[in-house]
C-alpha positions in Angstrom: 24.4 -11.0 -21.5 20.9 -12.4 -20.7 19.9 -15.7 -22.3 16.5 -16.8 -23.6 14.2 -18.7 -21.2 11.2 -20.7 -22.4 8.1 -20.4 -20.3 5.2 -22.7 -20.9 1.7 -21.4 -20.1 -1.2 -23.8 -19.6 -4.2 -21.8 -20.4 -7.0 -21.1 -22.9 -4.7 -20.4 -25.8 -3.4 -17.1 -27.3 -4.9 -14.6 -29.8 -1.9 -12.8 -31.3 -4.1 -10.1 -32.7 -5.2 -9.1 -29.1 -1.7 -8.9 -27.7 -0.6 -5.3 -27.0 1.1 -3.6 -29.9 4.4 -3.4 -27.9 4.7 -7.2 -28.5 3.9 -7.1 -32.2 7.3 -8.6 -33.1 7.0 -11.4 -30.5 4.8 -14.3 -31.6 4.2 -17.0 -28.9 3.8 -20.6 -30.1 0.6 -22.5 -29.3 0.4 -26.2 -28.8 -2.1 -28.8 -27.9 -1.7 -32.3 -26.5 -2.9 -35.3 -28.6 -4.4 -38.5 -27.3 -1.1 -40.5 -27.6 0.9 -38.4 -25.1 2.5 -36.2 -27.7 1.8 -32.7 -28.8 1.3 -30.6 -31.9 1.6 -27.0 -32.9 -1.9 -25.5 -33.6 -3.1 -22.2 -35.0 -3.3 -19.5 -32.3 -6.8 -18.8 -31.0 -8.2 -17.9 -27.6 -12.0 -18.0 -27.2 -11.8 -16.7 -23.6 -9.0 -14.2 -23.8 -7.6 -15.4 -20.5 -4.5 -17.0 -22.0 -3.8 -13.9 -24.0 -3.9 -11.8 -20.8 -1.5 -14.2 -19.1 0.8 -14.2 -22.1 0.9 -10.4 -21.9 2.2 -10.7 -18.3 4.9 -13.0 -19.4 6.0 -11.0 -22.4 5.9 -7.8 -20.3 8.4 -9.2 -17.8 11.4 -9.5 -20.1 12.3 -9.4 -23.8 14.3 -12.6 -23.1 11.2 -14.7 -22.3 9.9 -17.0 -25.1 6.3 -18.1 -24.4 4.8 -21.5 -25.5 1.1 -21.6 -24.8 -0.5 -25.0 -24.2 -4.2 -24.9 -24.7 -5.9 -26.9 -22.0 -9.4 -25.5 -22.3 -11.4 -23.7 -25.0 -14.5 -21.7 -24.1 -15.0 -23.3 -20.7 -12.3 -22.5 -18.0 -12.9 -25.9 -16.4 -10.5 -28.1 -18.3 -10.2 -31.8 -18.2 -7.7 -32.9 -15.5 -6.3 -35.5 -17.8 -5.7 -32.9 -20.4 -3.9 -30.6 -17.9 -1.7 -33.5 -16.7 -0.8 -34.4 -20.3 0.0 -30.8 -21.0 2.2 -30.5 -17.9 4.1 -33.6 -18.9 4.5 -32.4 -22.5 5.6 -28.9 -21.5 8.3 -30.4 -19.3 9.5 -32.8 -22.1 9.5 -29.9 -24.6 12.3 -28.2 -22.6 10.4 -25.4 -20.8 12.3 -24.1 -17.9 9.3 -22.4 -16.2 5.8 -23.9 -16.4 3.0 -21.4 -15.4 0.0 -23.4 -14.5 -2.6 -20.8 -13.4 -5.2 -23.4 -12.4 -5.5 -26.4 -10.1 -7.7 -28.8 -8.2 -8.4 -29.2 -4.5 -9.0 -32.9 -5.0 -6.1 -34.7 -3.1 -6.6 -37.9 -5.2 -6.0 -35.9 -8.4 -3.2 -34.0 -6.6 -1.5 -37.4 -5.9 -1.5 -38.1 -9.6 0.3 -34.9 -10.5 2.8 -35.0 -7.6 5.3 -37.3 -9.3 5.3 -35.2 -12.5 6.1 -32.1 -10.4 8.9 -34.0 -8.6 10.5 -35.2 -11.9 10.3 -31.7 -13.4 11.7 -30.1 -10.3 14.6 -32.6 -10.0 15.5 -31.7 -13.6 15.5 -28.0 -12.9 12.1 -27.0 -14.3 10.0 -24.8 -12.0 6.2 -25.4 -11.8 4.3 -22.4 -10.6 0.6 -22.5 -9.6 -1.9 -21.1 -7.1 -1.4 -22.6 -3.6 -5.0 -22.7 -2.5 -8.6 -22.8 -3.8 -11.3 -21.4 -1.5 -9.1 -22.1 1.5 -8.2 -25.7 0.5 -4.8 -26.8 -0.9 -4.7 -26.6 -4.7 -2.7 -28.9 -6.8 -0.1 -28.7 -8.4 0.6 -25.5 -6.4 0.5 -27.4 -3.1 2.7 -30.3 -4.4 6.2 -30.6 -2.8 8.7 -28.9 -5.0 6.2 -26.7 -6.8 6.2 -22.9 -6.3 2.8 -22.2 -4.7 1.4 -18.7 -5.0 -0.7 -16.8 -2.5 -2.8 -13.8 -3.6 -1.7 -10.5 -2.1 -3.6 -7.4 -3.3 -1.0 -5.2 -1.5 1.9 -6.6 -3.6 3.4 -4.5 -6.3 2.3 -5.8 -9.7 5.9 -6.4 -10.9 7.4 -7.4 -7.6 6.1 -10.7 -6.1 7.2 -11.3 -2.5 9.0 -14.5 -1.4 7.3 -15.9 1.6 9.4 -18.9 2.7 9.1 -21.5 0.0 6.1 -19.7 -1.5 5.4 -16.3 -3.1 2.8 -13.6 -2.5 1.8 -11.7 -5.7 -0.7 -9.2 -7.1 -3.8 -10.9 -8.5 -4.5 -8.1 -11.0 -4.7 -8.7 -14.8 -2.6 -6.6 -17.2 -4.1 -3.1 -17.8 -5.2 -4.0 -21.3 -7.3 -6.8 -19.9 -8.8 -5.0 -16.9 -12.2 -6.5 -17.6 -11.1 -9.8 -16.2 -11.6 -10.2 -12.4 -8.4 -10.3 -10.3 -7.6 -13.7 -9.0 -5.0 -16.4 -8.1 -4.4 -17.3 -11.8 -2.9 -13.9 -12.5 -0.9 -14.0 -9.3 0.6 -17.3 -10.3 1.6 -16.1 -13.8 3.1 -12.9 -12.3 5.4 -15.1 -10.2 6.3 -17.3 -13.2 7.2 -14.2 -15.2 9.3 -12.9 -12.3 11.2 -16.2 -12.0 11.7 -16.5 -15.8 13.1 -12.9 -15.8 15.5 -13.8 -13.0 16.7 -16.8 -14.9 17.2 -14.9 -18.1 19.2 -12.2 -16.3 21.3 -14.6 -14.2 23.6 -14.9 -17.2 24.4 -11.2 -17.3 
């Protein structure tokens, strides 16, 4: 029988009212990091709608995936790197098996700061999934050793990412209900996270 798998999503939050009706009985949790390195549950909200779209991709992948959304930005998609690092650490400590991080930075100095977190998470069996590149430059954490870096592939089937060595190629399209969002690497990364979470859940069958 499948088992439940917790997938953490670092994004803009989640608006439960905007989730497709097929997920009416599945309520993701939403959390935010505090200034002391801990976290707290917060009321669900999503000013941008991006996190709600990504949550839909995760819920669509399997009924056995439980989603914990970590709000790392509000109405501006350019979140603080310190906030993202704190959320990544907290998501790992909270017990998430898959961490979908549909964002990143091309700054190698910032990448070096996050590399040790990815290494600790990977060693413990947690998978960190993120875009591999940003405008042709390596993007972190996706380019960190041990992370699952994702490459955009418009030819890939929406629900079937393709393994490419240690990386994946995936469709960049948003879910149908959120077609107003432009396709991009963030949706490709979450599609891969959803795929890996589903495989983990079903591995117990």
